[in-house]
DSSP file (Angstrom, degrees, kcal/mol; ACC not computed):
  #  RESIDUE AA STRUCTURE BP1 BP2  ACC     N-H-->O    O-->H-N    N-H-->O    O-->H-N    TCO  KAPPA ALPHA  PHI   PSI    X-CA   Y-CA   Z-CA
    1    1 A M              0   0    0      0, 0.0    57,-0.6     0, 0.0     2,-0.4   0.000 360.0 360.0 360.0 148.0   37.8    8.6  -85.6
    2    2 A Q        -     0   0    0     55,-0.1     2,-0.8    56,-0.1    58,-0.1  -0.821 360.0-125.3-101.4 140.6   37.1    5.1  -86.9
    3    3 A I        +     0   0    0     56,-0.6    83,-0.2    -2,-0.4    21,-0.1  -0.774  31.6 176.2 -85.3 112.0   33.7    4.2  -88.5
    4    4 A L        +     0   0    0     81,-1.4    -1,-0.2    -2,-0.8    82,-0.2   0.793  61.1   0.3 -89.4 -31.2   32.5    1.2  -86.5
    5    5 A K  S    S-     0   0    0     80,-1.0    -1,-0.2    17,-0.1    82,-0.1  -0.965  88.6 -75.9-152.5 162.5   29.1    0.6  -88.1
    6    6 A P        +     0   0    0      0, 0.0     2,-0.3     0, 0.0    16,-0.2  -0.358  52.8 174.4 -63.2 143.8   26.9    2.1  -90.8
    7    7 A A  E     -A   21   0A   0     14,-2.1    14,-3.0     2,-0.0     2,-0.3  -0.993  16.1-158.6-151.7 152.0   25.1    5.3  -89.9
    8    8 A T  E     -A   20   0A   0     -2,-0.3     2,-0.3    12,-0.2    12,-0.2  -0.961   7.4-179.2-132.4 148.1   22.9    7.9  -91.6
    9    9 A A  E     +A   19   0A   0     10,-2.1    10,-3.0    -2,-0.3     2,-0.1  -0.990  46.0  24.3-144.3 143.5   22.0   11.5  -90.9
   10   10 A G  E     -A   18   0A   0     -2,-0.3     2,-0.2     8,-0.2     8,-0.2  -0.416  67.3 -99.5 103.6-177.3   19.7   13.9  -92.7
   11   11 A T        -     0   0    0      6,-0.7    56,-0.1     2,-0.1    54,-0.1  -0.791  21.3-116.5-135.7 176.8   16.7   13.8  -95.0
   12   12 A L  S    S+     0   0    0     -2,-0.2     3,-0.1     5,-0.1     2,-0.1   0.073  72.8 124.0-104.7  21.5   15.9   14.0  -98.6
   13   13 A E  S >  S-     0   0    0      1,-0.1     3,-1.4     4,-0.1    54,-0.2  -0.368  76.6 -77.9 -75.6 160.7   13.8   17.1  -98.1
   14   14 A S  T 3  S+     0   0    0      1,-0.2    54,-0.2    -2,-0.1    -1,-0.1  -0.319 118.4  19.0 -58.3 140.6   14.5   20.3 -100.1
   15   15 A S  T 3  S+     0   0    0     52,-2.8    55,-0.4     1,-0.3    -1,-0.2   0.673 114.7  84.4  68.8  21.3   17.5   22.3  -98.7
   16   16 A D    <   -     0   0    0     -3,-1.4    51,-2.5    51,-0.2    53,-0.5  -0.730  60.8-149.6-132.7-176.4   18.8   19.2  -96.8
   17   17 A L  E     - B   0  66A   0     49,-0.2    -6,-0.7    -2,-0.2     2,-0.5  -0.980  12.9-128.7-153.2 159.7   21.0   16.2  -97.6
   18   18 A M  E     -AB  10  65A   0     47,-2.3    47,-2.3    -2,-0.3     2,-0.5  -0.962  20.5-165.9-114.3 127.0   21.4   12.6  -96.5
   19   19 A V  E     -AB   9  64A   0    -10,-3.0   -10,-2.1    -2,-0.5     2,-0.5  -0.950   3.4-172.2-112.9 128.0   24.8   11.4  -95.5
   20   20 A T  E     -AB   8  63A   0     43,-2.6    43,-2.7    -2,-0.5     2,-0.4  -0.986   4.1-168.2-121.0 128.1   25.4    7.6  -95.1
   21   21 A L  E     +AB   7  62A   0    -14,-3.0   -14,-2.1    -2,-0.5    41,-0.2  -0.915   8.8 172.5-115.9 142.1   28.7    6.3  -93.7
   22   22 A E  E     - B   0  61A   0     39,-1.8    39,-2.7    -2,-0.4   -19,-0.1  -0.963  46.2 -81.8-138.7 155.8   30.0    2.8  -93.7
   23   23 A P  E     - B   0  60A   0      0, 0.0    37,-0.2     0, 0.0   -19,-0.1  -0.328  56.8-134.2 -55.6 140.7   33.4    1.3  -92.7
   24   24 A G        -     0   0    0     35,-0.8    37,-0.1   -21,-0.1     4,-0.1  -0.232  12.9-126.0 -95.3-178.0   35.8    1.7  -95.6
   25   25 A N  S    S-     0   0    0      2,-0.3     3,-0.1     1,-0.2    34,-0.0  -0.125  86.3 -44.6-117.3  33.1   38.4   -0.3  -97.4
   26   26 A G  S    S+     0   0    0      1,-0.4    -1,-0.2     3,-0.0    33,-0.2   0.686 114.6   7.4 102.7  95.9   41.3    2.0  -96.9
   27   27 A G  S    S-     0   0    0     31,-0.4    33,-1.8    -3,-0.1     2,-0.6  -0.372  99.4 -50.6  98.4-179.9   40.8    5.7  -97.5
   28   28 A I  E     -c   60   0A   0     31,-0.2     2,-0.6    -2,-0.1    33,-0.2  -0.845  44.2-168.9 -98.2 124.5   37.8    7.8  -98.1
   29   29 A E  E     -c   61   0A   0     31,-2.7    33,-3.3    -2,-0.6     2,-0.5  -0.950  12.7-167.5-113.2 110.4   35.4    6.7 -100.9
   30   30 A L  E     -c   62   0A   0     -2,-0.6     2,-0.5    31,-0.2    33,-0.2  -0.871  13.9-174.9-109.0 126.9   32.9    9.5 -101.7
   31   31 A S  E     -c   63   0A   0     31,-2.9    33,-3.1    -2,-0.5     2,-0.4  -0.983  15.5-176.7-116.4 122.0   29.8    9.1 -103.8
   32   32 A L  E     +c   64   0A   0     -2,-0.5     2,-0.4    31,-0.2    33,-0.2  -0.970  14.8 172.3-127.1 130.1   27.9   12.3 -104.3
   33   33 A S  E     +c   65   0A   0     31,-2.4    33,-3.2    -2,-0.4     2,-0.3  -0.996  14.2 171.6-130.3 142.2   24.7   13.1 -106.1
   34   34 A S  E >   -c   66   0A   0     -2,-0.4     3,-1.1    31,-0.2    33,-0.2  -1.000  43.2-135.9-151.4 145.8   23.1   16.6 -106.0
   35   35 A S  T 3  S+     0   0    0     31,-1.3     3,-0.1    -2,-0.3    32,-0.1   0.619 116.0  40.6 -73.8 -11.9   20.3   18.5 -107.5
   36   36 A V  T 3> S+     0   0    0     30,-0.1     4,-3.1     1,-0.1     5,-0.4  -0.121  76.1 132.3-124.1  34.7   22.8   21.4 -107.8
   37   37 A M  H <> S+     0   0    0     -3,-1.1     4,-2.1     1,-0.2     5,-0.3   0.888  70.2  51.9 -56.6 -45.2   25.8   19.3 -108.9
   38   38 A N  H  4 S+     0   0    0      1,-0.2    -1,-0.2    -4,-0.2     4,-0.1   0.864 119.6  34.8 -63.1 -35.6   26.8   21.6 -111.8
   39   39 A Q  H  4 S+     0   0    0     -3,-0.4    -2,-0.2     1,-0.1    -1,-0.2   0.888 138.3  10.2 -85.5 -41.5   26.7   24.7 -109.7
   40   40 A Y  H  X S+     0   0    0     -4,-3.1     4,-2.6     2,-0.1     5,-0.2   0.291  85.3 112.6-128.5   9.2   28.0   23.5 -106.3
   41   41 A G  H  X S+     0   0    0     -4,-2.1     4,-2.3    -5,-0.4     5,-0.2   0.891  83.3  47.8 -54.3 -45.6   29.3   19.9 -106.7
   42   42 A R  H  > S+     0   0    0     -5,-0.3     4,-2.4     1,-0.2    -1,-0.2   0.901 113.1  48.5 -63.7 -40.7   33.0   20.9 -106.0
   43   43 A Q  H  > S+     0   0    0      2,-0.2     4,-2.5     1,-0.2    -2,-0.2   0.893 110.6  50.5 -68.4 -39.5   32.0   22.9 -102.9
   44   44 A I  H  X S+     0   0    0     -4,-2.6     4,-2.5     2,-0.2     5,-0.2   0.948 112.3  47.2 -61.8 -48.3   29.9   20.2 -101.5
   45   45 A K  H  X S+     0   0    0     -4,-2.3     4,-2.6    -5,-0.2     5,-0.2   0.914 112.1  50.5 -58.9 -44.5   32.7   17.6 -102.0
   46   46 A K  H  X S+     0   0    0     -4,-2.4     4,-2.5     1,-0.2    -1,-0.2   0.914 111.1  48.4 -60.8 -44.3   35.2   20.0 -100.4
   47   47 A T  H  X S+     0   0    0     -4,-2.5     4,-2.2     2,-0.2    -2,-0.2   0.914 112.4  48.1 -64.4 -44.1   33.0   20.6  -97.4
   48   48 A V  H  X S+     0   0    0     -4,-2.5     4,-2.3     2,-0.2    -2,-0.2   0.944 114.8  45.2 -61.3 -48.7   32.3   16.9  -96.8
   49   49 A L  H  X S+     0   0    0     -4,-2.6     4,-2.2     1,-0.2    -2,-0.2   0.881 112.6  50.5 -66.3 -39.0   36.0   16.0  -97.1
   50   50 A E  H  X S+     0   0    0     -4,-2.5     4,-2.5    -5,-0.2    -1,-0.2   0.897 110.5  50.2 -64.6 -40.1   37.1   18.9  -94.8
   51   51 A T  H  X S+     0   0    0     -4,-2.2     4,-1.7     2,-0.2    -2,-0.2   0.922 111.0  48.2 -65.6 -43.9   34.6   17.9  -92.2
   52   52 A L  H  <>S+     0   0    0     -4,-2.3     5,-2.8     1,-0.2    -1,-0.2   0.894 111.3  51.8 -61.5 -39.5   35.8   14.3  -92.3
   53   53 A E  H ><5S+     0   0    0     -4,-2.2     3,-1.5     1,-0.2    -2,-0.2   0.922 107.7  50.8 -63.8 -44.7   39.4   15.5  -92.0
   54   54 A R  H 3<5S+     0   0    0     -4,-2.5    -1,-0.2     1,-0.3    -2,-0.2   0.829 111.2  48.9 -62.6 -31.4   38.6   17.7  -89.0
   55   55 A L  T 3<5S-     0   0    0     -4,-1.7    -1,-0.3    -5,-0.2    -2,-0.2   0.411 115.3-120.9 -86.7   1.7   37.0   14.6  -87.3
   56   56 A E  T < 5 +     0   0    0     -3,-1.5     2,-0.6     1,-0.2    -3,-0.2   0.837  55.2 158.3  61.0  37.7   40.1   12.6  -88.2
   57   57 A V      < +     0   0    0     -5,-2.8    -1,-0.2     1,-0.1   -55,-0.1  -0.838   5.6 161.7 -89.9 119.5   38.1   10.1  -90.3
   58   58 A K        +     0   0    0     -2,-0.6   -31,-0.4   -57,-0.6     2,-0.4   0.514  61.3  45.1-115.8 -10.2   40.6    8.4  -92.6
   59   59 A D  S    S+     0   0    0    -58,-0.4   -35,-0.8   -33,-0.2   -56,-0.6  -0.869  74.8 115.9-143.4 102.8   38.7    5.3  -93.7
   60   60 A A  E     -Bc  23  28A   0    -33,-1.8   -31,-2.7    -2,-0.4     2,-0.6  -0.982  55.2-127.3-164.2 150.8   35.1    5.3  -94.8
   61   61 A K  E     -Bc  22  29A   0    -39,-2.7   -39,-1.8    -2,-0.3     2,-0.5  -0.942  37.1-167.8 -99.7 120.5   32.6    4.8  -97.6
   62   62 A V  E     -Bc  21  30A   0    -33,-3.3   -31,-2.9    -2,-0.6     2,-0.5  -0.942  12.5-172.7-119.2 126.9   30.6    8.0  -97.8
   63   63 A T  E     -Bc  20  31A   0    -43,-2.7   -43,-2.6    -2,-0.5     2,-0.5  -0.981   6.9-174.1-119.4 124.9   27.4    8.5  -99.7
   64   64 A V  E     -Bc  19  32A   0    -33,-3.1   -31,-2.4    -2,-0.5     2,-0.6  -0.977  11.7-174.1-123.0 126.6   25.8   11.9 -100.0
   65   65 A V  E     -Bc  18  33A   0    -47,-2.3   -47,-2.3    -2,-0.5     2,-0.3  -0.951  20.3-163.7-117.2 107.5   22.5   12.7 -101.6
   66   66 A D  E     -Bc  17  34A   0    -33,-3.2   -31,-1.3    -2,-0.6   -49,-0.2  -0.720  24.6-177.8-100.3 140.6   22.1   16.5 -101.6
   67   67 A K  S    S-     0   0    0    -51,-2.5   -52,-2.8    -2,-0.3   -51,-0.2  -0.143  78.0 -62.0-123.7  34.8   19.0   18.5 -102.2
   68   68 A G  S    S+     0   0    0    -53,-0.2   -51,-0.1   -54,-0.2     2,-0.1   0.788  77.0 173.2  94.7  30.8   20.5   22.0 -102.0
   69   69 A A        -     0   0    0    -53,-0.5    -1,-0.2     1,-0.1   -53,-0.2  -0.393  30.2-119.5 -73.9 147.9   21.8   22.1  -98.5
   70   70 A L     >  -     0   0    0    -55,-0.4     4,-2.2    -2,-0.1     3,-0.5  -0.396  31.7-103.1 -77.0 162.4   24.0   25.0  -97.2
   71   71 A D  H  > S+     0   0    0      1,-0.2     4,-2.7     2,-0.2     5,-0.2   0.881 121.6  55.5 -55.7 -41.7   27.5   24.4  -96.0
   72   72 A C  H  > S+     0   0    0      1,-0.2     4,-2.0     2,-0.2    -1,-0.2   0.871 109.3  47.3 -61.8 -35.9   26.5   24.6  -92.3
   73   73 A T  H  > S+     0   0    0     -3,-0.5     4,-2.6     2,-0.2    -1,-0.2   0.895 110.1  52.4 -70.8 -40.9   23.9   21.8  -92.9
   74   74 A I  H  X S+     0   0    0     -4,-2.2     4,-2.4     1,-0.2     5,-0.2   0.945 111.0  47.3 -59.3 -48.6   26.4   19.7  -94.7
   75   75 A K  H  X S+     0   0    0     -4,-2.7     4,-2.5     1,-0.2    -1,-0.2   0.918 112.9  48.8 -59.1 -45.2   28.9   20.0  -91.8
   76   76 A A  H  X S+     0   0    0     -4,-2.0     4,-2.4    -5,-0.2    -1,-0.2   0.903 112.1  47.7 -64.3 -42.1   26.2   19.2  -89.3
   77   77 A R  H  X S+     0   0    0     -4,-2.6     4,-2.3     2,-0.2    -1,-0.2   0.906 113.7  46.8 -67.2 -41.9   24.9   16.1  -91.1
   78   78 A V  H  X S+     0   0    0     -4,-2.4     4,-2.3    -5,-0.2    -2,-0.2   0.935 113.4  49.4 -64.9 -45.3   28.5   14.7  -91.7
   79   79 A E  H  X S+     0   0    0     -4,-2.5     4,-2.3    -5,-0.2    -2,-0.2   0.925 112.0  48.3 -59.0 -46.2   29.4   15.3  -88.0
   80   80 A C  H  X S+     0   0    0     -4,-2.4     4,-2.5     1,-0.2    -1,-0.2   0.915 110.9  50.2 -62.2 -44.7   26.2   13.6  -86.8
   81   81 A A  H  X S+     0   0    0     -4,-2.3     4,-2.2     2,-0.2    -1,-0.2   0.896 110.0  51.1 -62.2 -40.5   26.7   10.6  -89.1
   82   82 A V  H  X S+     0   0    0     -4,-2.3     4,-0.6     2,-0.2    -2,-0.2   0.939 111.7  46.2 -63.0 -46.9   30.3   10.2  -87.8
   83   83 A F  H ><>S+     0   0    0     -4,-2.3     5,-2.5     1,-0.2     3,-0.8   0.885 112.6  50.5 -64.8 -37.6   29.2   10.3  -84.2
   84   84 A R  H ><5S+     0   0    0     -4,-2.5     3,-1.5     1,-0.2    -1,-0.2   0.882 105.9  56.2 -64.8 -37.4   26.3    7.9  -84.8
   85   85 A A  H 3<5S+     0   0    0     -4,-2.2   -81,-1.4     1,-0.3   -80,-1.0   0.629 110.6  45.8 -69.6 -12.6   28.8    5.5  -86.6
   86   86 A N  T <<5S-     0   0    0     -3,-0.8    -1,-0.3    -4,-0.6    -2,-0.2   0.239 110.3-119.4-111.5  10.6   30.9    5.5  -83.4
   87   87 A D  T < 5 +     0   0    0     -3,-1.5     2,-0.2     1,-0.2    -3,-0.2   0.845  49.2 176.9  52.5  36.3   28.0    5.0  -80.9
   88   88 A A      < -     0   0    0     -5,-2.5     2,-0.2    -6,-0.1    -1,-0.2  -0.516  18.4-143.1 -72.0 135.5   28.9    8.3  -79.3
   89   89 A S    >   -     0   0    0     -2,-0.2     3,-1.2    -3,-0.1     4,-0.2  -0.570  25.9-104.9 -95.3 164.0   26.5    9.4  -76.6
   90   90 A A  G >  S+     0   0    0      1,-0.3     3,-0.7    -2,-0.2     5,-0.2   0.764 116.3  62.7 -59.1 -26.4   25.4   12.9  -75.8
   91   91 A E  G 3  S+     0   0    0      1,-0.2    -1,-0.3     3,-0.1    -3,-0.0   0.807 109.5  36.2 -71.9 -29.8   27.7   13.1  -72.8
   92   92 A N  G <  S+     0   0    0     -3,-1.2    -1,-0.2     2,-0.0    -2,-0.2   0.103  87.2 109.8-115.4  24.5   30.9   12.6  -74.8
   93   93 A I    <   -     0   0    0     -3,-0.7     2,-1.8    -4,-0.2   -10,-0.0  -0.882  60.5-145.0-100.4 124.0   30.2   14.6  -77.9
   94   94 A P    >>  -     0   0    0      0, 0.0     3,-2.3     0, 0.0     4,-0.8  -0.359  27.2-167.4 -82.9  59.8   32.2   17.8  -78.3
   95   95 A W  T 34 S+     0   0    0     -2,-1.8    -2,-0.0     1,-0.3    -5,-0.0  -0.188  70.2   3.2 -53.2 130.9   29.3   19.6  -80.1
   96   96 A G  T 34 S+     0   0    0      1,-0.1    -1,-0.3     0, 0.0     0, 0.0   0.286 116.2  83.7  79.8 -12.5   30.5   22.9  -81.6
   97   97 A G  T <4 S+     0   0    0     -3,-2.3    -2,-0.2     1,-0.1    -1,-0.1   0.635  89.8  42.9 -98.3 -15.0   34.1   22.3  -80.6
   98   98 A V  S  < S+     0   0    0     -4,-0.8     2,-0.5     1,-0.1    -3,-0.1   0.861 104.9  59.1 -97.6 -44.9   35.3   20.1  -83.5
   99   99 A I              0   0    0      1,-0.1    -1,-0.1   -44,-0.0   -48,-0.1  -0.757 360.0 360.0 -95.3 128.2   33.8   21.7  -86.6
  100  100 A V              0   0    0     -2,-0.5    -1,-0.1    -3,-0.1   -49,-0.0   0.391 360.0 360.0-105.5 360.0   34.8   25.3  -87.3
C-alpha cells in the first residue's frame, strides 16, 4: 500500500501508543520513542516493521510514541494508520485478514 496522506492512530494514554504516518522519501524511516525503550524497544520496532511489511508499505515516514502498548495494540494502531492514510472506507478494509 502507498501512503497517500498523513494519518494518525492511537493515543498517548498509558498502555497505548500513537502512530503517525506520512508519505516517505524512499523506504521506511522509523522514529521511535518509548517509556519502555530499554526493555522493549527492539520488539516494538520489529512489530511495527513486520506490520508495515504485511500491509506492503514500502515508502513511509513513521513516528511512534509508545506508552507501554502490547504487540496486539501496536499492530492495530499501525494497521489503522495505514488504512486512514489511504482513505480506506469500512466497506473495503480486510479487518483481521491482513495482520496475523
